N, CA, C and O atoms as CSV, one atom per row, in Angstrom:
chain,resi,resn,atom,element,x,y,z
A,1,MET,N,N,7.132,5.666,31.450
A,1,MET,CA,C,5.981,6.221,31.892
A,1,MET,C,C,6.816,7.407,33.148
A,1,MET,O,O,6.104,8.187,33.779
A,2,THR,N,N,8.360,7.380,33.361
A,2,THR,CA,C,8.307,8.228,34.558
A,2,THR,C,C,9.396,9.174,33.751
A,2,THR,O,O,9.895,10.087,34.409
A,3,TRP,N,N,9.802,9.021,32.366
A,3,TRP,CA,C,10.724,10.118,32.329
A,3,TRP,C,C,9.730,11.148,32.125
A,3,TRP,O,O,8.522,11.328,31.972
A,4,THR,N,N,11.653,12.151,32.252
A,4,THR,CA,C,10.787,14.288,32.295
A,4,THR,C,C,12.080,14.195,31.262
A,4,THR,O,O,12.833,13.380,30.729
A,5,THR,N,N,11.762,15.785,31.371
A,5,THR,CA,C,12.934,15.959,30.185
A,5,THR,C,C,13.928,16.376,31.384
A,5,THR,O,O,14.754,17.124,30.860
A,6,ASP,N,N,14.131,16.280,32.315
A,6,ASP,CA,C,15.609,16.259,32.773
A,6,ASP,C,C,15.524,15.066,32.707
A,6,ASP,O,O,16.568,14.756,32.132
A,7,SER,N,N,15.061,14.296,32.880
A,7,SER,CA,C,15.686,12.631,33.338
A,7,SER,C,C,15.470,11.180,32.096
A,7,SER,O,O,15.396,9.954,32.167
A,8,ILE,N,N,15.437,12.186,31.073
A,8,ILE,CA,C,15.979,10.685,29.859
A,8,ILE,C,C,17.164,9.701,30.274
A,8,ILE,O,O,18.275,10.072,30.651
A,9,PRO,N,N,16.709,8.311,30.133
A,9,PRO,CA,C,17.476,7.682,30.110
A,9,PRO,C,C,18.845,7.882,29.274
A,9,PRO,O,O,18.744,8.550,28.245
A,10,ASN,N,N,19.938,7.439,29.569
A,10,ASN,CA,C,21.117,7.254,28.696
A,10,ASN,C,C,21.019,6.636,27.733
A,10,ASN,O,O,21.886,6.965,26.923
A,11,ASP,N,N,20.361,5.854,27.378
A,11,ASP,CA,C,20.374,4.653,26.221
A,11,ASP,C,C,19.252,4.624,25.371
A,11,ASP,O,O,18.922,3.721,24.602
A,12,TRP,N,N,18.561,5.967,25.639
A,12,TRP,CA,C,16.542,6.217,24.984
A,12,TRP,C,C,17.028,6.408,23.385
A,12,TRP,O,O,16.178,6.587,22.513
A,13,THR,N,N,18.582,6.353,23.044
A,13,THR,CA,C,18.254,6.338,20.929
A,13,THR,C,C,18.285,4.296,21.044
A,13,THR,O,O,17.836,3.831,19.996
A,14,THR,N,N,18.601,3.468,21.805
A,14,THR,CA,C,18.829,2.292,21.819
A,14,THR,C,C,17.259,1.477,21.750
A,14,THR,O,O,16.728,0.519,21.189
A,15,LEU,N,N,16.906,2.691,22.833
A,15,LEU,CA,C,15.253,1.992,22.733
A,15,LEU,C,C,14.380,2.682,21.434
A,15,LEU,O,O,13.530,2.326,20.618
A,16,ARG,N,N,15.063,3.755,21.745
A,16,ARG,CA,C,14.232,4.165,20.255
A,16,ARG,C,C,14.505,3.127,18.832
A,16,ARG,O,O,13.600,2.687,18.122
A,17,ASP,N,N,15.561,2.949,18.692
A,17,ASP,CA,C,16.452,2.186,17.549
A,17,ASP,C,C,15.585,0.594,17.639
A,17,ASP,O,O,15.315,-0.073,16.640
A,18,LYS,N,N,15.182,0.128,19.314
A,18,LYS,CA,C,13.656,-1.430,19.222
A,18,LYS,C,C,13.077,-1.132,19.223
A,18,LYS,O,O,12.391,-1.886,19.913
A,19,TRP,N,N,12.308,-0.116,18.839
A,19,TRP,CA,C,10.869,-0.245,18.735
A,19,TRP,C,C,10.580,0.600,17.472
A,19,TRP,O,O,9.447,0.963,17.157
A,20,TRP,N,N,11.800,0.905,16.719
A,20,TRP,CA,C,11.224,1.356,15.578
A,20,TRP,C,C,11.590,0.188,14.078
A,20,TRP,O,O,11.303,0.233,12.882
A,21,SER,N,N,12.471,-0.924,15.089
A,21,SER,CA,C,12.359,-2.272,14.054
A,21,SER,C,C,11.029,-2.947,14.537
A,21,SER,O,O,10.351,-3.802,13.969
A,22,PHE,N,N,10.885,-2.460,15.483
A,22,PHE,CA,C,9.527,-3.350,15.719
A,22,PHE,C,C,7.808,-3.164,15.263
A,22,PHE,O,O,6.821,-3.896,15.334
A,23,HIS,N,N,8.075,-1.774,14.771
A,23,HIS,CA,C,7.259,-1.219,14.367
A,23,HIS,C,C,7.427,-1.181,12.925
A,23,HIS,O,O,6.552,-0.745,12.177
A,24,ILE,N,N,8.615,-1.661,12.504
A,24,ILE,CA,C,8.420,-2.109,11.122
A,24,ILE,C,C,7.977,-3.284,10.908
A,24,ILE,O,O,7.154,-3.702,10.094
A,25,ILE,N,N,8.897,-4.050,12.110
A,25,ILE,CA,C,8.046,-5.766,12.012
A,25,ILE,C,C,7.107,-5.930,11.643
A,25,ILE,O,O,7.036,-6.702,10.686
A,26,ARG,N,N,5.188,-5.004,12.434
A,26,ARG,CA,C,4.643,-5.154,12.629
A,26,ARG,C,C,4.057,-4.876,11.358
A,26,ARG,O,O,3.344,-5.771,10.904
A,27,THR,N,N,4.237,-3.535,10.485
A,27,THR,CA,C,3.596,-3.078,9.693
A,27,THR,C,C,3.839,-3.989,8.833
A,27,THR,O,O,2.837,-4.329,8.203
A,28,VAL,N,N,4.940,-4.599,8.521
A,28,VAL,CA,C,4.906,-5.512,6.882
A,28,VAL,C,C,4.310,-6.637,7.500
A,28,VAL,O,O,4.084,-7.491,6.642
A,29,ALA,N,N,3.831,-7.126,9.058
A,29,ALA,CA,C,3.847,-7.802,8.956
A,29,ALA,C,C,1.629,-7.515,8.663
A,29,ALA,O,O,1.004,-8.474,8.209
A,30,GLU,N,N,0.965,-6.367,8.955
A,30,GLU,CA,C,-0.002,-5.695,8.781
A,30,GLU,C,C,-0.379,-6.329,7.665
A,30,GLU,O,O,-0.968,-7.399,7.515
A,31,LEU,N,N,0.263,-5.096,6.466
A,31,LEU,CA,C,0.245,-5.733,5.135
A,31,LEU,C,C,-0.544,-7.056,4.377
A,31,LEU,O,O,-1.577,-7.293,3.750
A,32,LEU,N,N,0.779,-7.799,4.925
A,32,LEU,CA,C,0.532,-9.190,4.525
A,32,LEU,C,C,-0.165,-9.833,4.633
A,32,LEU,O,O,-0.251,-10.867,3.970
A,33,ALA,N,N,-1.336,-9.298,5.957
A,33,ALA,CA,C,-1.993,-9.974,6.306
A,33,ALA,C,C,-2.817,-9.122,5.441
A,33,ALA,O,O,-2.823,-9.428,4.249
A,34,LEU,N,N,-3.489,-8.148,5.799
A,34,LEU,CA,C,-4.554,-7.507,5.073
A,34,LEU,C,C,-4.300,-8.064,3.098
A,34,LEU,O,O,-5.296,-8.229,2.394
A,35,THR,N,N,-3.400,-8.192,2.742
A,35,THR,CA,C,-2.995,-8.939,1.095
A,35,THR,C,C,-3.606,-9.568,1.424
A,35,THR,O,O,-4.800,-9.293,1.308
A,36,ILE,N,N,-3.104,-11.185,2.232
A,36,ILE,CA,C,-4.184,-12.484,1.975
A,36,ILE,C,C,-5.320,-12.290,2.513
A,36,ILE,O,O,-5.940,-13.084,1.805
A,37,VAL,N,N,-6.380,-11.718,3.450
A,37,VAL,CA,C,-7.437,-10.816,3.257
A,37,VAL,C,C,-8.434,-11.156,2.625
A,37,VAL,O,O,-9.457,-11.837,2.696
A,38,ALA,N,N,-7.196,-9.732,1.232
A,38,ALA,CA,C,-7.922,-8.998,0.131
A,38,ALA,C,C,-7.730,-9.860,-1.065
A,38,ALA,O,O,-8.465,-9.546,-2.001
A,39,TRP,N,N,-7.021,-10.753,-1.255
A,39,TRP,CA,C,-6.724,-11.931,-2.329
A,39,TRP,C,C,-7.751,-12.821,-1.978
A,39,TRP,O,O,-8.775,-12.918,-2.653
A,40,THR,N,N,-7.510,-13.568,-0.823
A,40,THR,CA,C,-9.248,-14.737,-0.184
A,40,THR,C,C,-10.405,-14.157,-0.871
A,40,THR,O,O,-11.067,-14.308,-1.897
A,41,ASN,N,N,-10.355,-13.602,-0.077
A,41,ASN,CA,C,-12.183,-12.617,-1.001
A,41,ASN,C,C,-11.416,-12.223,-1.960
A,41,ASN,O,O,-10.411,-12.691,-1.425
A,42,VAL,N,N,-10.866,-11.607,-3.251
A,42,VAL,CA,C,-11.085,-11.683,-4.646
A,42,VAL,C,C,-11.121,-13.256,-5.068
A,42,VAL,O,O,-10.978,-13.359,-6.287
A,43,GLN,N,N,-11.213,-14.028,-4.664
A,43,GLN,CA,C,-10.623,-15.309,-5.548
A,43,GLN,C,C,-12.220,-16.541,-5.258
A,43,GLN,O,O,-12.701,-17.488,-5.880
A,44,LYS,N,N,-12.709,-15.442,-3.349
A,44,LYS,CA,C,-13.800,-15.893,-3.357
A,44,LYS,C,C,-14.989,-15.840,-4.271
A,44,LYS,O,O,-15.876,-16.647,-4.547
A,45,GLN,N,N,-14.706,-14.616,-4.646
A,45,GLN,CA,C,-15.773,-13.644,-5.630
A,45,GLN,C,C,-15.477,-14.551,-6.996
A,45,GLN,O,O,-16.341,-15.245,-7.533
A,46,ALA,N,N,-14.402,-14.451,-7.364
A,46,ALA,CA,C,-14.499,-15.376,-8.481
A,46,ALA,C,C,-15.149,-16.401,-9.128
A,46,ALA,O,O,-15.474,-16.564,-10.304
A,47,MET,N,N,-15.301,-17.191,-7.926
A,47,MET,CA,C,-15.113,-18.653,-7.963
A,47,MET,C,C,-17.228,-18.241,-7.570
A,47,MET,O,O,-18.155,-18.994,-7.867
A,48,LYS,N,N,-17.301,-17.344,-7.112
A,48,LYS,CA,C,-19.496,-17.382,-7.287
A,48,LYS,C,C,-19.558,-17.370,-9.046
A,48,LYS,O,O,-20.644,-17.386,-9.626
């Protein structure tokens, strides 16, 4: 929050890569959750 264009940390690429890894993991988890919710709703509708 205190970075400026003149004071970017030396390890900013490491921070960016760590963020990107967590972003990918979060996206995969969200897609998996959406798939499970959709699948259970389809199963409930099929049983009616």
